[in-house]
ChimeraX commands (.cxc) that place a marker at each C-alpha (Angstrom):
marker #1 position 0.01,0.08,0.03 radius 0.5
marker #1 position 1.29,3.35,-0.81 radius 0.5
marker #1 position 2.17,5.34,2.26 radius 0.5
marker #1 position 0.47,8.58,1.26 radius 0.5
marker #1 position -2.69,6.69,0.59 radius 0.5
marker #1 position -2.25,4.98,3.86 radius 0.5
marker #1 position -2.19,8.31,5.86 radius 0.5
marker #1 position -4.82,10.02,3.72 radius 0.5
marker #1 position -6.83,6.94,5.01 radius 0.5
marker #1 position -6.23,7.46,8.67 radius 0.5
marker #1 position -8.14,10.81,8.26 radius 0.5
marker #1 position -11.18,8.72,7.68 radius 0.5
marker #1 position -11.03,6.95,10.59 radius 0.5
marker #1 position -13.09,8.21,13.77 radius 0.5
marker #1 position -11.03,9.51,16.47 radius 0.5
marker #1 position -13.56,8.74,19.19 radius 0.5
marker #1 position -12.05,10.92,21.65 radius 0.5
marker #1 position -8.42,10.16,21.51 radius 0.5
marker #1 position -5.41,11.36,19.59 radius 0.5
marker #1 position -3.28,8.93,17.61 radius 0.5
marker #1 position 0.42,9.40,18.68 radius 0.5
marker #1 position 3.48,8.50,16.47 radius 0.5
marker #1 position 3.90,5.34,18.31 radius 0.5
marker #1 position 0.61,4.11,17.60 radius 0.5
marker #1 position 1.02,5.21,13.84 radius 0.5
marker #1 position 4.05,3.35,13.58 radius 0.5
marker #1 position 2.37,0.08,14.94 radius 0.5
marker #1 position -0.37,0.40,12.29 radius 0.5
marker #1 position 2.10,1.30,9.35 radius 0.5
marker #1 position 3.82,-1.95,9.84 radius 0.5
marker #1 position 6.59,-3.06,7.55 radius 0.5
marker #1 position 6.24,-0.65,4.97 radius 0.5
marker #1 position 9.44,0.36,2.84 radius 0.5
marker #1 position 9.07,4.04,3.61 radius 0.5
marker #1 position 12.77,5.25,3.40 radius 0.5
marker #1 position 16.06,4.15,2.08 radius 0.5
marker #1 position 17.76,1.25,3.69 radius 0.5
marker #1 position 19.76,2.47,6.77 radius 0.5
marker #1 position 23.29,1.03,7.23 radius 0.5
marker #1 position 23.58,-1.48,9.87 radius 0.5
marker #1 position 26.70,-1.24,12.36 radius 0.5
marker #1 position 28.88,-3.48,14.81 radius 0.5
marker #1 position 30.57,-1.12,17.21 radius 0.5
marker #1 position 33.49,-2.20,19.09 radius 0.5
marker #1 position 32.84,-0.36,22.34 radius 0.5
marker #1 position 35.75,-0.90,24.66 radius 0.5
marker #1 position 35.99,0.88,27.92 radius 0.5
marker #1 position 33.24,3.10,29.23 radius 0.5
marker #1 position 36.02,5.79,29.28 radius 0.5
marker #1 position 35.42,6.26,25.57 radius 0.5
marker #1 position 32.21,7.62,26.33 radius 0.5
marker #1 position 34.06,10.95,27.91 radius 0.5
marker #1 position 37.18,10.84,25.97 radius 0.5
marker #1 position 37.88,12.28,22.60 radius 0.5
marker #1 position 40.35,9.75,21.29 radius 0.5
marker #1 position 40.97,7.88,18.13 radius 0.5
marker #1 position 37.98,5.57,18.58 radius 0.5
marker #1 position 35.39,8.07,19.97 radius 0.5
marker #1 position 36.56,10.63,17.26 radius 0.5
marker #1 position 35.68,7.97,14.34 radius 0.5
marker #1 position 32.18,7.41,15.91 radius 0.5
marker #1 position 31.41,11.32,15.86 radius 0.5
marker #1 position 32.34,11.30,12.25 radius 0.5
marker #1 position 30.10,8.46,11.59 radius 0.5
marker #1 position 27.35,10.22,13.24 radius 0.5
marker #1 position 27.82,13.27,10.94 radius 0.5
marker #1 position 27.91,11.43,7.83 radius 0.5
marker #1 position 24.73,9.15,8.53 radius 0.5
marker #1 position 21.09,9.87,7.02 radius 0.5
marker #1 position 19.18,11.14,10.14 radius 0.5
marker #1 position 17.33,7.79,11.59 radius 0.5
marker #1 position 13.94,7.62,13.00 radius 0.5
marker #1 position 15.07,5.67,15.93 radius 0.5
marker #1 position 17.68,3.52,17.20 radius 0.5
marker #1 position 17.64,-0.24,17.90 radius 0.5
marker #1 position 20.84,-1.36,20.00 radius 0.5
marker #1 position 21.88,-5.08,20.79 radius 0.5
marker #1 position 24.42,-4.43,23.67 radius 0.5
marker #1 position 26.49,-6.78,25.21 radius 0.5
marker #1 position 25.69,-5.81,28.57 radius 0.5
marker #1 position 22.05,-6.80,28.70 radius 0.5
marker #1 position 21.78,-10.52,29.25 radius 0.5
marker #1 position 18.35,-11.87,30.25 radius 0.5
marker #1 position 16.50,-15.16,30.27 radius 0.5
marker #1 position 14.20,-14.76,27.22 radius 0.5
marker #1 position 14.35,-12.04,24.66 radius 0.5
marker #1 position 13.30,-8.40,25.79 radius 0.5
marker #1 position 13.12,-5.04,24.46 radius 0.5
marker #1 position 13.08,-1.87,26.25 radius 0.5
marker #1 position 9.44,-0.13,25.91 radius 0.5
marker #1 position 9.52,2.82,28.41 radius 0.5
marker #1 position 8.82,6.65,27.29 radius 0.5
marker #1 position 12.15,7.85,29.02 radius 0.5
marker #1 position 14.83,5.03,29.33 radius 0.5
marker #1 position 17.37,5.59,32.28 radius 0.5
marker #1 position 20.96,5.97,31.82 radius 0.5
marker #1 position 22.29,2.91,33.56 radius 0.5
marker #1 position 26.00,3.10,35.01 radius 0.5
marker #1 position 26.89,-0.57,34.90 radius 0.5
marker #1 position 30.47,-0.44,35.76 radius 0.5
marker #1 position 32.79,0.19,38.63 radius 0.5
marker #1 position 36.12,1.69,39.52 radius 0.5
marker #1 position 35.98,4.81,36.98 radius 0.5
marker #1 position 35.99,8.54,37.71 radius 0.5
marker #1 position 32.92,10.33,38.97 radius 0.5
marker #1 position 32.99,12.33,35.60 radius 0.5
marker #1 position 31.94,9.14,33.80 radius 0.5
marker #1 position 29.10,8.27,36.54 radius 0.5
marker #1 position 27.76,11.93,36.06 radius 0.5
marker #1 position 27.11,11.31,32.35 radius 0.5
marker #1 position 23.30,11.20,31.41 radius 0.5
marker #1 position 22.02,10.41,28.05 radius 0.5
marker #1 position 18.42,11.44,27.99 radius 0.5
marker #1 position 17.36,10.23,24.73 radius 0.5
marker #1 position 13.63,9.00,24.69 radius 0.5
marker #1 position 12.53,5.70,24.45 radius 0.5
marker #1 position 10.08,4.29,21.62 radius 0.5
marker #1 position 7.07,1.94,22.92 radius 0.5
marker #1 position 5.83,1.92,19.18 radius 0.5
marker #1 position 9.29,0.79,18.20 radius 0.5
marker #1 position 9.44,-1.90,20.74 radius 0.5
marker #1 position 5.91,-3.13,19.89 radius 0.5
marker #1 position 7.00,-3.12,16.03 radius 0.5
marker #1 position 10.09,-5.05,17.03 radius 0.5
marker #1 position 8.27,-7.57,19.09 radius 0.5
marker #1 position 5.64,-7.99,16.05 radius 0.5
marker #1 position 8.24,-8.84,13.40 radius 0.5
marker #1 position 9.94,-11.56,15.44 radius 0.5
marker #1 position 8.18,-14.88,14.71 radius 0.5
marker #1 position 10.80,-17.35,16.18 radius 0.5
marker #1 position 10.42,-16.58,19.70 radius 0.5
marker #1 position 8.21,-14.38,22.22 radius 0.5
marker #1 position 9.67,-10.86,22.71 radius 0.5
marker #1 position 8.97,-9.36,25.96 radius 0.5
marker #1 position 8.37,-5.62,26.51 radius 0.5
marker #1 position 10.53,-4.39,29.37 radius 0.5
marker #1 position 10.18,-1.15,31.31 radius 0.5
marker #1 position 12.84,-1.63,34.00 radius 0.5
marker #1 position 16.06,-1.53,32.11 radius 0.5
marker #1 position 16.99,1.32,30.24 radius 0.5
marker #1 position 20.03,2.33,28.17 radius 0.5
marker #1 position 23.46,0.52,29.53 radius 0.5
marker #1 position 27.02,1.78,28.67 radius 0.5
marker #1 position 27.24,-0.68,25.69 radius 0.5
marker #1 position 24.67,1.52,24.20 radius 0.5
marker #1 position 25.07,5.02,25.18 radius 0.5
marker #1 position 28.87,5.21,25.48 radius 0.5
marker #1 position 28.86,4.93,21.80 radius 0.5
marker #1 position 25.59,6.83,20.67 radius 0.5
marker #1 position 26.19,9.70,22.62 radius 0.5
marker #1 position 29.06,10.38,20.25 radius 0.5
marker #1 position 26.76,9.60,17.36 radius 0.5
marker #1 position 23.92,11.80,18.35 radius 0.5
marker #1 position 25.25,14.02,21.15 radius 0.5
marker #1 position 21.75,15.91,21.50 radius 0.5
marker #1 position 20.28,12.69,22.44 radius 0.5
marker #1 position 17.17,13.89,20.48 radius 0.5
marker #1 position 16.70,10.45,18.68 radius 0.5
marker #1 position 14.53,7.64,20.32 radius 0.5
marker #1 position 16.61,4.63,21.36 radius 0.5
marker #1 position 15.60,1.06,22.41 radius 0.5
marker #1 position 17.53,-1.89,23.50 radius 0.5
marker #1 position 17.30,-5.51,22.61 radius 0.5
marker #1 position 18.51,-8.00,25.20 radius 0.5
marker #1 position 20.61,-11.26,24.68 radius 0.5
marker #1 position 19.14,-14.44,25.79 radius 0.5
marker #1 position 22.12,-15.96,27.80 radius 0.5
marker #1 position 20.27,-19.41,27.52 radius 0.5
marker #1 position 20.23,-19.72,23.50 radius 0.5
marker #1 position 22.73,-20.56,20.96 radius 0.5
marker #1 position 24.72,-18.32,18.64 radius 0.5
marker #1 position 22.49,-19.53,15.73 radius 0.5
marker #1 position 19.46,-18.35,17.57 radius 0.5
marker #1 position 20.98,-14.78,17.99 radius 0.5
marker #1 position 21.82,-14.82,14.21 radius 0.5
marker #1 position 18.57,-15.97,13.29 radius 0.5
marker #1 position 16.67,-13.55,15.35 radius 0.5
marker #1 position 18.96,-10.49,13.81 radius 0.5
marker #1 position 17.65,-11.45,10.18 radius 0.5
marker #1 position 14.05,-11.11,11.49 radius 0.5
marker #1 position 15.14,-7.41,12.24 radius 0.5
marker #1 position 15.91,-6.57,8.64 radius 0.5
marker #1 position 12.71,-4.60,7.69 radius 0.5
marker #1 position 13.36,-2.24,10.50 radius 0.5
marker #1 position 16.12,-0.87,8.22 radius 0.5
marker #1 position 13.70,0.32,5.50 radius 0.5
marker #1 position 11.62,2.08,8.08 radius 0.5
marker #1 position 14.46,4.57,8.92 radius 0.5
marker #1 position 15.55,2.60,11.94 radius 0.5
marker #1 position 19.49,2.26,12.60 radius 0.5
marker #1 position 20.14,-1.06,14.00 radius 0.5
marker #1 position 23.45,-1.58,15.93 radius 0.5
marker #1 position 25.52,-4.10,17.89 radius 0.5
marker #1 position 27.60,-2.96,20.37 radius 0.5
marker #1 position 30.27,-5.21,21.82 radius 0.5
marker #1 position 33.86,-6.47,21.06 radius 0.5
marker #1 position 35.16,-9.30,18.59 radius 0.5
marker #1 position 37.98,-10.04,21.06 radius 0.5
marker #1 position 37.09,-9.51,24.76 radius 0.5
marker #1 position 39.25,-11.31,27.27 radius 0.5
marker #1 position 39.12,-8.96,30.46 radius 0.5
marker #1 position 41.15,-11.62,32.60 radius 0.5
marker #1 position 43.96,-11.19,30.18 radius 0.5
marker #1 position 43.99,-7.35,29.84 radius 0.5
marker #1 position 47.58,-5.70,30.11 radius 0.5
marker #1 position 46.81,-2.27,31.22 radius 0.5
marker #1 position 50.35,-1.22,30.34 radius 0.5
marker #1 position 49.96,-2.15,26.66 radius 0.5
marker #1 position 47.26,0.15,25.67 radius 0.5
marker #1 position 48.20,0.32,21.89 radius 0.5
marker #1 position 48.94,-3.27,21.00 radius 0.5
marker #1 position 47.38,-6.59,21.17 radius 0.5
marker #1 position 48.90,-10.15,22.10 radius 0.5
marker #1 position 49.47,-12.34,19.28 radius 0.5
marker #1 position 46.59,-14.53,19.66 radius 0.5
marker #1 position 44.25,-11.67,19.89 radius 0.5
marker #1 position 45.63,-10.17,16.56 radius 0.5
marker #1 position 45.45,-13.63,14.92 radius 0.5
marker #1 position 41.85,-14.17,16.08 radius 0.5
marker #1 position 40.94,-10.38,14.96 radius 0.5
marker #1 position 42.32,-11.12,11.50 radius 0.5
marker #1 position 40.33,-14.47,11.40 radius 0.5
marker #1 position 37.22,-12.81,12.03 radius 0.5
marker #1 position 37.71,-10.08,9.67 radius 0.5
marker #1 position 38.43,-12.55,6.86 radius 0.5
marker #1 position 35.55,-14.59,7.52 radius 0.5
marker #1 position 33.28,-11.41,7.60 radius 0.5
marker #1 position 34.76,-10.19,4.39 radius 0.5
marker #1 position 34.11,-13.65,2.74 radius 0.5
marker #1 position 30.36,-13.84,4.18 radius 0.5
marker #1 position 31.45,-17.08,5.67 radius 0.5
marker #1 position 28.81,-16.48,8.54 radius 0.5
marker #1 position 28.33,-19.97,9.31 radius 0.5
marker #1 position 31.84,-20.26,10.67 radius 0.5
marker #1 position 31.34,-16.98,12.59 radius 0.5
marker #1 position 28.28,-18.65,14.34 radius 0.5
marker #1 position 30.05,-21.62,15.00 radius 0.5
marker #1 position 33.06,-19.60,16.52 radius 0.5
marker #1 position 34.16,-22.25,19.13 radius 0.5
marker #1 position 35.51,-24.35,16.34 radius 0.5
marker #1 position 37.58,-21.74,14.91 radius 0.5
marker #1 position 40.73,-22.75,17.36 radius 0.5
marker #1 position 42.82,-21.60,20.36 radius 0.5
marker #1 position 43.29,-18.12,19.23 radius 0.5
marker #1 position 39.14,-17.59,19.00 radius 0.5
marker #1 position 38.80,-19.67,22.35 radius 0.5
marker #1 position 40.85,-17.13,24.16 radius 0.5
marker #1 position 39.46,-14.24,22.81 radius 0.5
marker #1 position 35.78,-15.23,23.38 radius 0.5
marker #1 position 35.77,-16.65,26.84 radius 0.5
marker #1 position 32.42,-15.80,27.19 radius 0.5
marker #1 position 30.06,-15.08,24.24 radius 0.5
marker #1 position 28.13,-11.85,25.32 radius 0.5
marker #1 position 30.53,-9.39,23.55 radius 0.5
marker #1 position 30.73,-11.23,20.20 radius 0.5
marker #1 position 26.98,-12.33,19.92 radius 0.5
marker #1 position 25.95,-8.66,18.93 radius 0.5
marker #1 position 28.19,-9.02,15.91 radius 0.5
marker #1 position 26.06,-11.93,14.61 radius 0.5
marker #1 position 22.95,-9.63,14.64 radius 0.5
marker #1 position 24.75,-7.10,12.45 radius 0.5
marker #1 position 25.92,-9.51,9.83 radius 0.5
marker #1 position 22.45,-11.07,9.95 radius 0.5
marker #1 position 21.32,-8.09,8.62 radius 0.5
marker #1 position 23.54,-8.07,5.48 radius 0.5
marker #1 position 21.94,-8.09,1.98 radius 0.5
marker #1 position 23.42,-9.27,-1.25 radius 0.5
marker #1 position 23.83,-5.92,-2.58 radius 0.5
marker #1 position 25.57,-4.55,0.38 radius 0.5
marker #1 position 29.21,-4.04,1.38 radius 0.5
marker #1 position 31.31,-4.57,4.31 radius 0.5
marker #1 position 33.79,-2.19,5.47 radius 0.5
marker #1 position 35.94,-1.86,8.80 radius 0.5
marker #1 position 36.93,1.10,11.08 radius 0.5
marker #1 position 38.65,1.61,14.46 radius 0.5
marker #1 position 40.36,-1.69,13.51 radius 0.5
marker #1 position 43.01,-2.04,16.40 radius 0.5
marker #1 position 43.62,-4.45,19.02 radius 0.5
marker #1 position 44.44,-2.89,22.25 radius 0.5
marker #1 position 45.62,-3.65,25.84 radius 0.5
marker #1 position 46.39,-7.12,25.00 radius 0.5
marker #1 position 43.19,-8.83,24.60 radius 0.5
marker #1 position 40.54,-6.35,23.51 radius 0.5
marker #1 position 39.54,-5.48,19.93 radius 0.5
marker #1 position 38.15,-2.18,18.80 radius 0.5
marker #1 position 37.54,-3.45,15.30 radius 0.5
marker #1 position 34.07,-2.48,14.05 radius 0.5
marker #1 position 31.83,-3.24,11.03 radius 0.5
marker #1 position 29.73,-1.01,8.71 radius 0.5
marker #1 position 27.24,-2.62,6.43 radius 0.5
marker #1 position 25.86,-0.45,3.61 radius 0.5
marker #1 position 25.49,-0.11,-0.38 radius 0.5
marker #1 position 28.69,2.22,-0.96 radius 0.5
marker link #1:1,2 radius 0.2
marker link #1:2,3 radius 0.2
marker link #1:3,4 radius 0.2
marker link #1:4,5 radius 0.2
marker link #1:5,6 radius 0.2
marker link #1:6,7 radius 0.2
marker link #1:7,8 radius 0.2
marker link #1:8,9 radius 0.2
marker link #1:9,10 radius 0.2
marker link #1:10,11 radius 0.2
marker link #1:11,12 radius 0.2
marker link #1:12,13 radius 0.2
marker link #1:13,14 radius 0.2
marker link #1:14,15 radius 0.2
marker link #1:15,16 radius 0.2
marker link #1:16,17 radius 0.2
marker link #1:17,18 radius 0.2
marker link #1:18,19 radius 0.2
marker link #1:19,20 radius 0.2
marker link #1:20,21 radius 0.2
marker link #1:21,22 radius 0.2
marker link #1:22,23 radius 0.2
marker link #1:23,24 radius 0.2
marker link #1:24,25 radius 0.2
marker link #1:25,26 radius 0.2
marker link #1:26,27 radius 0.2
marker link #1:27,28 radius 0.2
marker link #1:28,29 radius 0.2
marker link #1:29,30 radius 0.2
marker link #1:30,31 radius 0.2
marker link #1:31,32 radius 0.2
marker link #1:32,33 radius 0.2
marker link #1:33,34 radius 0.2
marker link #1:34,35 radius 0.2
marker link #1:35,36 radius 0.2
marker link #1:36,37 radius 0.2
marker link #1:37,38 radius 0.2
marker link #1:38,39 radius 0.2
marker link #1:39,40 radius 0.2
marker link #1:40,41 radius 0.2
marker link #1:41,42 radius 0.2
marker link #1:42,43 radius 0.2
marker link #1:43,44 radius 0.2
marker link #1:44,45 radius 0.2
marker link #1:45,46 radius 0.2
marker link #1:46,47 radius 0.2
marker link #1:47,48 radius 0.2
marker link #1:48,49 radius 0.2
marker link #1:49,50 radius 0.2
marker link #1:50,51 radius 0.2
marker link #1:51,52 radius 0.2
marker link #1:52,53 radius 0.2
marker link #1:53,54 radius 0.2
marker link #1:54,55 radius 0.2
marker link #1:55,56 radius 0.2
marker link #1:56,57 radius 0.2
marker link #1:57,58 radius 0.2
marker link #1:58,59 radius 0.2
marker link #1:59,60 radius 0.2
marker link #1:60,61 radius 0.2
marker link #1:61,62 radius 0.2
marker link #1:62,63 radius 0.2
marker link #1:63,64 radius 0.2
marker link #1:64,65 radius 0.2
marker link #1:65,66 radius 0.2
marker link #1:66,67 radius 0.2
marker link #1:67,68 radius 0.2
marker link #1:68,69 radius 0.2
marker link #1:69,70 radius 0.2
marker link #1:70,71 radius 0.2
marker link #1:71,72 radius 0.2
marker link #1:72,73 radius 0.2
marker link #1:73,74 radius 0.2
marker link #1:74,75 radius 0.2
marker link #1:75,76 radius 0.2
marker link #1:76,77 radius 0.2
marker link #1:77,78 radius 0.2
marker link #1:78,79 radius 0.2
marker link #1:79,80 radius 0.2
marker link #1:80,81 radius 0.2
marker link #1:81,82 radius 0.2
marker link #1:82,83 radius 0.2
marker link #1:83,84 radius 0.2
marker link #1:84,85 radius 0.2
marker link #1:85,86 radius 0.2
marker link #1:86,87 radius 0.2
marker link #1:87,88 radius 0.2
marker link #1:88,89 radius 0.2
marker link #1:89,90 radius 0.2
marker link #1:90,91 radius 0.2
marker link #1:91,92 radius 0.2
marker link #1:92,93 radius 0.2
marker link #1:93,94 radius 0.2
marker link #1:94,95 radius 0.2
marker link #1:95,96 radius 0.2
marker link #1:96,97 radius 0.2
marker link #1:97,98 radius 0.2
marker link #1:98,99 radius 0.2
marker link #1:99,100 radius 0.2
marker link #1:100,101 radius 0.2
marker link #1:101,102 radius 0.2
marker link #1:102,103 radius 0.2
marker link #1:103,104 radius 0.2
marker link #1:104,105 radius 0.2
marker link #1:105,106 radius 0.2
marker link #1:106,107 radius 0.2
marker link #1:107,108 radius 0.2
marker link #1:108,109 radius 0.2
marker link #1:109,110 radius 0.2
marker link #1:110,111 radius 0.2
marker link #1:111,112 radius 0.2
marker link #1:112,113 radius 0.2
marker link #1:113,114 radius 0.2
marker link #1:114,115 radius 0.2
marker link #1:115,116 radius 0.2
marker link #1:116,117 radius 0.2
marker link #1:117,118 radius 0.2
marker link #1:118,119 radius 0.2
marker link #1:119,120 radius 0.2
marker link #1:120,121 radius 0.2
marker link #1:121,122 radius 0.2
marker link #1:122,123 radius 0.2
marker link #1:123,124 radius 0.2
marker link #1:124,125 radius 0.2
marker link #1:125,126 radius 0.2
marker link #1:126,127 radius 0.2
marker link #1:127,128 radius 0.2
marker link #1:128,129 radius 0.2
marker link #1:129,130 radius 0.2
marker link #1:130,131 radius 0.2
marker link #1:131,132 radius 0.2
marker link #1:132,133 radius 0.2
marker link #1:133,134 radius 0.2
marker link #1:134,135 radius 0.2
marker link #1:135,136 radius 0.2
marker link #1:136,137 radius 0.2
marker link #1:137,138 radius 0.2
marker link #1:138,139 radius 0.2
marker link #1:139,140 radius 0.2
marker link #1:140,141 radius 0.2
marker link #1:141,142 radius 0.2
marker link #1:142,143 radius 0.2
marker link #1:143,144 radius 0.2
marker link #1:144,145 radius 0.2
marker link #1:145,146 radius 0.2
marker link #1:146,147 radius 0.2
marker link #1:147,148 radius 0.2
marker link #1:148,149 radius 0.2
marker link #1:149,150 radius 0.2
marker link #1:150,151 radius 0.2
marker link #1:151,152 radius 0.2
marker link #1:152,153 radius 0.2
marker link #1:153,154 radius 0.2
marker link #1:154,155 radius 0.2
marker link #1:155,156 radius 0.2
marker link #1:156,157 radius 0.2
marker link #1:157,158 radius 0.2
marker link #1:158,159 radius 0.2
marker link #1:159,160 radius 0.2
marker link #1:160,161 radius 0.2
marker link #1:161,162 radius 0.2
marker link #1:162,163 radius 0.2
marker link #1:163,164 radius 0.2
marker link #1:164,165 radius 0.2
marker link #1:165,166 radius 0.2
marker link #1:166,167 radius 0.2
marker link #1:167,168 radius 0.2
marker link #1:168,169 radius 0.2
marker link #1:169,170 radius 0.2
marker link #1:170,171 radius 0.2
marker link #1:171,172 radius 0.2
marker link #1:172,173 radius 0.2
marker link #1:173,174 radius 0.2
marker link #1:174,175 radius 0.2
marker link #1:175,176 radius 0.2
marker link #1:176,177 radius 0.2
marker link #1:177,178 radius 0.2
marker link #1:178,179 radius 0.2
marker link #1:179,180 radius 0.2
marker link #1:180,181 radius 0.2
marker link #1:181,182 radius 0.2
marker link #1:182,183 radius 0.2
marker link #1:183,184 radius 0.2
marker link #1:184,185 radius 0.2
marker link #1:185,186 radius 0.2
marker link #1:186,187 radius 0.2
marker link #1:187,188 radius 0.2
marker link #1:188,189 radius 0.2
marker link #1:189,190 radius 0.2
marker link #1:190,191 radius 0.2
marker link #1:191,192 radius 0.2
marker link #1:192,193 radius 0.2
marker link #1:193,194 radius 0.2
marker link #1:194,195 radius 0.2
marker link #1:195,196 radius 0.2
marker link #1:196,197 radius 0.2
marker link #1:197,198 radius 0.2
marker link #1:198,199 radius 0.2
marker link #1:199,200 radius 0.2
marker link #1:200,201 radius 0.2
marker link #1:201,202 radius 0.2
marker link #1:202,203 radius 0.2
marker link #1:203,204 radius 0.2
marker link #1:204,205 radius 0.2
marker link #1:205,206 radius 0.2
marker link #1:206,207 radius 0.2
marker link #1:207,208 radius 0.2
marker link #1:208,209 radius 0.2
marker link #1:209,210 radius 0.2
marker link #1:210,211 radius 0.2
marker link #1:211,212 radius 0.2
marker link #1:212,213 radius 0.2
marker link #1:213,214 radius 0.2
marker link #1:214,215 radius 0.2
marker link #1:215,216 radius 0.2
marker link #1:216,217 radius 0.2
marker link #1:217,218 radius 0.2
marker link #1:218,219 radius 0.2
marker link #1:219,220 radius 0.2
marker link #1:220,221 radius 0.2
marker link #1:221,222 radius 0.2
marker link #1:222,223 radius 0.2
marker link #1:223,224 radius 0.2
marker link #1:224,225 radius 0.2
marker link #1:225,226 radius 0.2
marker link #1:226,227 radius 0.2
marker link #1:227,228 radius 0.2
marker link #1:228,229 radius 0.2
marker link #1:229,230 radius 0.2
marker link #1:230,231 radius 0.2
marker link #1:231,232 radius 0.2
marker link #1:232,233 radius 0.2
marker link #1:233,234 radius 0.2
marker link #1:234,235 radius 0.2
marker link #1:235,236 radius 0.2
marker link #1:236,237 radius 0.2
marker link #1:237,238 radius 0.2
marker link #1:238,239 radius 0.2
marker link #1:239,240 radius 0.2
marker link #1:240,241 radius 0.2
marker link #1:241,242 radius 0.2
marker link #1:242,243 radius 0.2
marker link #1:243,244 radius 0.2
marker link #1:244,245 radius 0.2
marker link #1:245,246 radius 0.2
marker link #1:246,247 radius 0.2
marker link #1:247,248 radius 0.2
marker link #1:248,249 radius 0.2
marker link #1:249,250 radius 0.2
marker link #1:250,251 radius 0.2
marker link #1:251,252 radius 0.2
marker link #1:252,253 radius 0.2
marker link #1:253,254 radius 0.2
marker link #1:254,255 radius 0.2
marker link #1:255,256 radius 0.2
marker link #1:256,257 radius 0.2
marker link #1:257,258 radius 0.2
marker link #1:258,259 radius 0.2
marker link #1:259,260 radius 0.2
marker link #1:260,261 radius 0.2
marker link #1:261,262 radius 0.2
marker link #1:262,263 radius 0.2
marker link #1:263,264 radius 0.2
marker link #1:264,265 radius 0.2
marker link #1:265,266 radius 0.2
marker link #1:266,267 radius 0.2
marker link #1:267,268 radius 0.2
marker link #1:268,269 radius 0.2
marker link #1:269,270 radius 0.2
marker link #1:270,271 radius 0.2
marker link #1:271,272 radius 0.2
marker link #1:272,273 radius 0.2
marker link #1:273,274 radius 0.2
marker link #1:274,275 radius 0.2
marker link #1:275,276 radius 0.2
marker link #1:276,277 radius 0.2
marker link #1:277,278 radius 0.2
marker link #1:278,279 radius 0.2
marker link #1:279,280 radius 0.2
marker link #1:280,281 radius 0.2
marker link #1:281,282 radius 0.2
marker link #1:282,283 radius 0.2
marker link #1:283,284 radius 0.2
marker link #1:284,285 radius 0.2
marker link #1:285,286 radius 0.2
marker link #1:286,287 radius 0.2
marker link #1:287,288 radius 0.2
marker link #1:288,289 radius 0.2
marker link #1:289,290 radius 0.2
marker link #1:290,291 radius 0.2
marker link #1:291,292 radius 0.2
marker link #1:292,293 radius 0.2
view
């Protein structure tokens, strides 16, 4: 159905004493293709301090924000929200969550008061048919989301929702779920994953800020090669990629957001990397952009 005809038809619907808000309109509009397909991203978010520091990584995030078409809203899959079952935040005003410790007070003082979008939450729930998606009103925006998004959109004027990671499910489940979110990209929604391809905090070398261990560099290069060649099955089965991958992914939560992003890739789209650097021995900031360019 043509979008203009759809909007005109709404004028014929009796209002019956209520005003239709944008979130309700979003639900009624369904999966209509009303915009150019938005790019999709995986951000290596690294230390929470990147939220308040202007460095090589956050500077790149700022440049990306300035170069993107303005999204209607953002859906973020963050490594830092693990739940039993899959949830999406559905509150009007998500709180800024400071889910870390041992950092300067200036970091705890940061607030990112972006609005939420109950309408987008309900739309996201509706397009997923492989599992029941719950609507959450207690979480908010954790630092995996806001530490990056505050550099993309510093005015906090774009609605943001988060989708949780079901810790009880397999990597294949997460990849398949990501595929079901693809239609959001043609409705002006920016879908991003936020984690780190290489993330082993127990092995971090605080005195080796600009370099990675050999095994971390090896794993990072392996992941990039598989991403370039669209070998998603091998990435889904990352536990079969050898010792370097085992050391790089001791737990899956920082790797899984990458699978959501890769699942969104269409055949006519390209892959590019940015912030491609392994740091502190065992962390990779390597990030991925998917678009037609």
